[in-house]
N, C-alpha and C positions, 0 to 999 in steps of 0.2 A: 779384334782379338779373336783368333781362331785357335783351336787346340784339338788334339786327338782324344776325343771323348771315349772311344771304345777301349783304347789302351789303358786309360785311367781306370775304367771300370774293371777290366780283367786284373789289373794290378791290385785292386782293392779286395778282390775276392780271396779268401785264405786258401792256402795250398791244398788243404784237405777237401775243400768243397769243390775243387775243379773237376769237371766231368771226366777228363782223361785219367784221373787218379782213381775214380770210382768204377769205371767200366773199361773194358778193353776196346776202346774206340779210338779212332784216329784223333790226334789232338786238334783242338779248335784253333784255327789260325785267326788271329784278330785281323780284321780288315780295317785299314785306316780310313776314317771317315771324317769329313770336316763338318762340324756343327756350327752353323752361323750363330754368332752371338750378337744380339741386338743391343745397340747402345741404350743405356737407361735414359729414359725421358725424365726431365726434371719434374718432380712432383709438385704441382701447384696446389695451393690451398683452394678448395672449392669456394667460390664466392656466392653469397646469398643474392638472389635476384633483387634488383632495385625496383621498388614500387615507384609509380609516377610521382608520388609525393616526395619520396626520397630524392628523386632526380631533380625535382623543383628546388629542393633545399640545397642541392649541390651548387657550387660556385658556377654561375652561368658564364662568367668570363673565361674560365678554364676550358669549357666545352666550345666556346666560340673561337678560341685560338686554334683548336685542333681542326675545326671544319671551316672551310671557306664560306663566306657569307653568300647568301643567295637562297635558292630553293632548298628546303630541308630534305635530308636524306629519308629514305623509306622507313628505317627503324624509328627515327625521331618522330615522323608523322604518325606512325602506329602508336608510339608512346603518348603522343599528344591526344590521339583519338581515345586511347584508354583512359587518359587523365580526364578528358571531357566526359566520357561515359561515367567514370567514378564520381565526378563532380555532379552530374545530373542525378545519379543514384542518391548521393548525399542530399541534394536539394529536395528530391522526392521524400526522402526519409525525414528531413527537417520539416517539410511542409506537413507531413502526416503527424509529426510530433506537435507542430503548432496547432493543427486542427484539434488534436486531443487536448492540448492545453487550453484552447479556447472553449471546448466543450466542458472541460473540468471547471473553468472559471465561471461559465454560464450556469453550470449545475450548482456551484458554490453560491453564486449570486441568488439563484432561485431558492436554494435552501435557506439562505440568509433572509430573503423576503418572507418565506413561509414561517421561519422562526420568529421574525418580527411581528407577523400577523398573529401567530399563536400567543406571543407575549402580550399583544394588545387585547386579544380575547381573554386571556388569563387575568389581566388587570381589570377588565370590565366585569368578569365573573367574580373576582375577589371583592370589587366594590359593591356589586349586587349582594354578595354573601354578607359583607359587613353591614350593609343597609338592612337586610332582612334580619340579621342578628339584633341590630339596634331596635328595630320595630318589635321584634319578639320580646326583647327585654322590657320595652315600654308597655306592651300588652300584658306581660307577666306582672309588671308593677301595677298596672291598672286593675288587673284581675285580683291581685292580692288586696289592693285598696278597696275594691268593690266587695270582696269577701269580708274584710274588716268592717266596712260600713253595714253590710247585711247582718253580720253578727251583732253589731251594736243596735241596729234597728230591731232585730229579733229580741234582744234583751230589753230594749226600751218598750217594745210592744208587749212583752210579757209583763213588765212592771206596770205599764199603763192598764193592761187588761186586769191585772190583780187589783190595782187601785180602783178601776171602774167597778169591778165586781164587789169590792168592799164598800165603795161609795153607794152602789145600787142597793146592796143589802142593808146598809145603814139607813138609807133613805126610806126603804120599804119598812124597816122596823120603826123609824120615826113616824112615818105616816100611819102605821098600824097603831102606834102608841097615841098619836093625836086623835085618831078615830075612837079609840077607847076612852080617851079623856072626854070627848064631846058626848059621848053617850052617857 
């Protein structure tokens, strides 16, 4: 499709604005010129690039029908190399995660072992504490019994001392009276 582009442009300019009307200059003669018009290319929707995983998920029978069997083409080999590389990266990543998981499990096991040891020590200490408390209660009871016995002995001693003093003074007065009587 070709057209006279310059004639169309001059025809669109209003008469007032044409240069020969504004100035006393020779009129501009339009030169016919052909402007090539390129056919419009069909606009394709841009496709997102396929990852190797997406390619693997595609129907492999459809791709095998398009290509003859035998040695794979260069792009397919590159895709396979990329897929292998990504698989190796994922394997390294999963191995690192497994190592972290193993370390976390070992740490949890160690923590559990330490916790069990602390529980055993706590139980031993609680048993010792309860035993010491029982011994202290027994000692406190023995001490209170001993105090009660001491107090009773002191009162008995005081009573006996008073009786001894009274008996002694009575005996002395009886002996003195007997001596008086003999004289």
